[in-house]
C-alpha positions in Angstrom: 217.9 62.3 165.3 218.6 59.1 167.2 221.0 58.0 169.9 221.6 54.4 168.9 223.1 53.4 172.3 220.0 54.5 174.2 217.3 54.2 171.4 216.5 57.8 172.1 215.2 60.1 169.4 214.1 63.7 169.1 210.6 64.4 167.8 208.4 67.4 167.4 205.2 67.8 169.4 202.3 67.8 167.0 201.4 71.3 165.9 204.2 72.9 167.9 207.8 74.0 167.3 208.7 72.3 170.5 210.9 69.2 170.5 210.7 66.2 172.9 213.2 63.4 173.6 211.6 60.0 173.4 212.7 56.4 173.5 211.4 53.1 172.1 212.0 51.6 175.6 209.3 53.8 177.2 205.8 55.0 176.4 206.0 57.7 173.7 203.8 60.7 173.5 200.1 59.6 173.4 197.0 61.0 172.0 195.6 61.0 175.6 198.3 63.5 176.6 197.5 65.7 173.5 193.8 65.7 174.4 194.6 66.5 178.1 196.8 69.4 177.0 194.0 70.8 174.9 191.4 70.2 177.6 193.3 71.9 180.4 192.5 75.6 181.0 195.4 77.6 182.4 195.7 81.3 182.6 198.4 83.2 180.8 199.9 85.4 183.5 203.2 84.6 185.2 201.6 84.2 188.6 199.8 81.0 187.4 201.4 77.9 188.9 200.8 74.4 187.3 201.9 71.0 188.6 201.9 67.9 186.4 201.7 64.5 188.2 203.2 61.5 186.4 204.9 63.7 183.9 206.7 61.0 181.9 209.0 62.6 179.4 207.5 66.0 180.0 205.1 66.3 177.1 202.3 67.9 179.0 204.4 70.6 180.7 205.8 71.5 177.2 202.3 71.7 175.8 201.1 73.8 178.6 204.0 76.2 178.3 202.3 77.4 175.1 199.3 78.6 177.2 200.9 80.3 180.2 204.0 82.2 181.2 203.6 80.8 184.7 205.8 78.3 186.4 205.2 74.6 185.5 206.4 71.8 187.7 206.5 68.1 186.7 206.9 65.1 188.9 208.1 61.8 187.5 208.9 58.6 189.5 211.2 57.0 187.0 214.7 58.7 186.9 215.3 57.8 183.2 212.0 59.5 182.2 212.6 62.5 184.5 216.1 62.9 183.0 214.6 62.8 179.4 212.0 65.4 180.4 214.6 67.7 181.9 216.7 67.5 178.8 213.7 68.1 176.6 212.9 71.2 178.7 216.5 72.5 178.2 216.4 71.6 174.5 213.5 74.0 174.1 215.1 76.8 176.2 212.4 76.5 178.9 214.4 75.7 182.0 213.5 78.9 183.6 209.8 78.1 183.3 209.5 74.3 183.6 211.1 72.2 186.4 211.1 68.5 186.6 211.4 66.6 189.9 212.2 62.9 190.3 210.0 61.2 192.9 206.7 59.7 193.7 203.6 62.0 193.6 202.6 60.5 196.9 205.3 62.8 198.4 204.2 65.9 196.6 202.7 67.7 199.6 206.1 67.5 201.3 207.8 69.5 198.4 205.4 72.4 197.7 203.6 74.9 200.0 200.1 74.0 200.8 197.4 75.8 198.8 200.0 77.1 196.3 199.1 75.4 193.0 196.4 76.7 190.6 196.1 73.7 188.3 197.2 70.1 188.7 197.2 67.8 185.7 197.7 64.0 185.5 197.8 61.3 182.9 198.0 58.5 185.5 198.3 54.7 185.2 194.9 53.6 184.1 194.7 50.1 185.6 194.4 48.9 189.1 196.8 46.2 190.2 195.0 43.0 191.3 196.6 39.7 192.4 195.8 38.3 188.9 197.0 41.3 187.0 199.5 40.6 184.2 202.1 43.4 184.2 204.3 44.4 181.2 207.7 42.7 181.5 209.2 46.1 180.8 209.2 47.6 184.3 209.1 51.2 183.0 205.9 50.4 181.0 204.4 48.5 183.8 204.7 51.5 186.1 203.1 53.7 183.5 200.1 51.3 182.9 199.3 49.9 186.4 198.9 51.5 189.8 202.1 49.9 191.1 203.6 52.9 192.8 200.6 55.2 193.3 196.8 55.1 193.1 194.0 57.4 192.0 193.3 58.1 195.6 196.8 59.4 195.9 196.2 61.9 193.2 193.2 63.4 195.0 194.9 63.2 198.4 197.8 65.3 197.2 195.7 67.7 195.1 193.5 68.5 198.2 196.6 69.8 200.0 198.4 71.5 197.2 195.7 73.2 195.2 194.4 76.7 196.1 190.7 77.1 196.9 188.8 76.7 193.6 191.9 75.3 192.0 191.5 72.7 189.2 192.5 69.1 188.9 192.4 67.8 185.3 192.8 64.2 184.4 192.6 61.9 181.4 191.4 58.4 182.3 189.2 55.4 181.4 185.3 55.7 181.6 185.1 52.7 183.9 187.0 54.7 186.6 184.6 57.7 186.6 182.4 56.5 189.4 185.5 55.9 191.6 186.7 59.4 190.7 183.3 60.8 191.8 183.5 59.0 195.1 187.1 60.2 195.7 186.1 63.8 194.7 183.4 63.8 197.4 185.7 62.3 199.9 188.5 64.9 199.3 186.3 68.0 198.7 186.2 68.3 194.9 183.3 68.9 192.5 183.2 67.7 188.9 183.0 70.8 186.6 183.8 69.6 183.1 183.5 66.2 181.4 184.7 65.3 178.0 184.1 61.9 176.2 186.5 60.6 173.6 185.3 58.0 171.1 187.7 56.0 168.9 185.2 56.1 166.0 181.7 57.1 165.3 179.2 54.6 166.7 181.8 53.1 169.2 181.7 53.4 173.0 183.8 56.1 174.6 187.2 54.7 175.7 188.7 57.8 177.2 187.4 60.6 179.4 188.7 64.1 180.3 187.6 65.4 183.7 188.1 68.7 185.5 187.5 68.8 189.3 187.4 72.0 191.4 188.6 72.1 194.9 185.8 73.3 197.2 183.6 73.9 194.1 179.8 73.9 194.2 178.0 70.8 193.2 176.4 72.4 190.2 177.3 73.8 186.8 178.7 70.6 185.3 179.6 71.1 181.6 179.6 68.0 179.4 181.6 68.9 176.3 180.8 67.9 172.7 182.1 64.4 171.9 185.5 63.9 170.3 185.7 61.3 167.5 189.3 60.4 167.0 189.3 58.4 163.7 187.1 58.5 160.6 186.0 55.6 158.5 189.4 55.5 156.7 191.3 55.2 160.0 192.6 58.8 159.6 192.3 61.5 162.2 189.0 63.3 161.9 189.1 67.0 161.1 188.1 67.6 164.8 191.1 65.7 166.0 193.4 67.4 163.5 192.2 70.8 164.8 192.9 69.8 168.4 196.4 68.5 167.6 197.5 71.0 165.0 195.2 74.0 165.4 193.6 76.0 168.2 194.5 75.0 171.8 191.4 76.2 173.6 188.7 73.7 174.5 
């Protein structure tokens, strides 16, 4: 189903009966979001509270709604994306569980009680903005790719205030930012608890990482998960990736 005037369409989330409104003018659902949804541990009870930074069109809150009956909040800077996310939530009959807020995650600690969130997730812009950086001419895509409106430090700064003690911060990012994340974790009182490496193909270098930090966690007990290989030699999803996208949701 496509709205020709806005280039919008309605797709199904892989492996789910859930639908999502997407547009060719913005970044569509990515495999990174699918992997983060699979990686993130949330508890089922209604008292669980989850907050998704940089929620885009709301794919991650929709995915996490299959894991928990708790309240899920999403924050998205771009009004167009936040509106699409809100309509996707309503389309799936989840408006009582999922709530989308339009705004910058740098203001999150002004909107929610301190120490009130159990899990924060984030698929942030991957690239720092330098004076020589070439930004996408599409401003919506530029905001999604580069740290124009927020930084990785902002994610940790907000999470420090909002997460409960022992709360989890789960991100998908690039391997080259891991050392920076470790420095920020130490600065803001987090410990790395789980690390997953995603490889595009067998024999290639990892190009994506999944990380789970714990607020005020002990600096021990790090789990490094089995590697994820996305594509096989025929450029098809491996059985492992197919199972993650279309099968069991538990990491």
